[in-house]
C-alpha positions in Angstrom: 4.4 22.3 0.6 1.9 20.0 0.8 1.4 17.9 4.1 2.7 14.5 3.9 0.5 12.0 6.7 0.9 8.3 7.2 -2.3 6.8 7.9 -3.4 4.0 9.9 -3.3 0.5 8.7 -7.1 0.4 9.1 -8.2 2.4 6.0 -11.2 0.2 4.4 -10.7 1.0 0.7 -13.1 2.5 -1.6 -15.7 1.5 -3.3 -15.5 -2.2 -2.9 -18.2 -3.9 -1.7 -16.1 -6.6 0.6 -14.5 -4.5 3.2 -10.3 -4.8 2.9 -7.8 -3.0 5.0 -4.4 -1.4 4.0 -1.4 -2.0 6.2 -1.5 1.9 5.9 -1.9 4.8 2.9 -0.5 8.3 2.4 -2.2 11.5 1.1 -0.8 13.6 -1.2 -2.2 16.9 -2.9 -5.7 14.3 -4.6 -3.3 11.2 -4.3 -3.7 8.3 -2.2 -1.2 5.6 -2.4 -2.1 2.1 -0.5 0.8 0.5 0.9 1.0 -3.7 1.6 3.6 -5.4 3.4 3.2 -8.8 2.5 5.0 -11.9 5.2 3.3 -15.0 5.7 4.3 -16.4 2.8 3.6 -20.0 4.1 0.3 -19.7 5.4 -2.4 -20.6 2.3 -5.4 -18.6 3.6 -2.7 -15.3 3.4 -1.8 -15.9 0.2 -5.5 -16.3 -0.6 -6.2 -13.0 1.0 -3.5 -11.3 -0.6 -3.9 -12.6 -4.5 -8.0 -11.5 -4.0 -6.1 -7.8 -2.4 -4.1 -7.5 -5.4 -7.3 -8.0 -7.8 -9.0 -5.2 -5.7 -6.3 -2.9 -5.9 -6.0 -3.7 -9.8 -9.9 -3.9 -10.4 -9.9 -0.2 -9.4 -6.7 1.1 -10.6 -5.5 2.3 -6.9 -2.0 3.3 -6.5 0.1 0.2 -4.7 3.0 0.1 -3.2 3.7 -3.4 -2.4 6.7 -4.1 0.3 8.4 -7.3 1.4 10.1 -8.5 4.5 14.0 -7.4 2.9 12.9 -3.9 1.5 10.9 -3.1 4.9 14.1 -3.7 6.0 16.0 -1.1 3.8 12.6 1.5 4.2 14.6 4.8 4.7 16.3 3.9 0.8 13.3 2.1 -0.4 10.2 3.8 -0.2 11.1 7.3 -1.3 12.3 5.2 -4.8 9.2 3.6 -5.2 6.7 6.7 -4.2 8.1 8.5 -7.1 6.0 6.2 -9.2 3.2 8.5 -7.4 4.8 11.6 -7.5 5.4 11.7 -4.2 8.4 13.8 -2.7 9.4 12.0 0.3 12.4 14.6 1.3 
């Protein structure tokens, strides 16, 4: 069984000229899955940065899981299902 480890939020996304950090990322075999928790939907600067980061993830085809407030409250049920998209077995 491969080691499945959560890393802290200060990962600098590779291959990007502007430094941007993911909230978390997972390393599993040769896969990297970035996890972003989006909050602060009332802040225009935050929303602009969110859109910029989403564009970077899309441009470089990074594996990304995006979580909302409600999903974080049910993380044990939701995260394993989302990880299956990237062939990461959570349990």
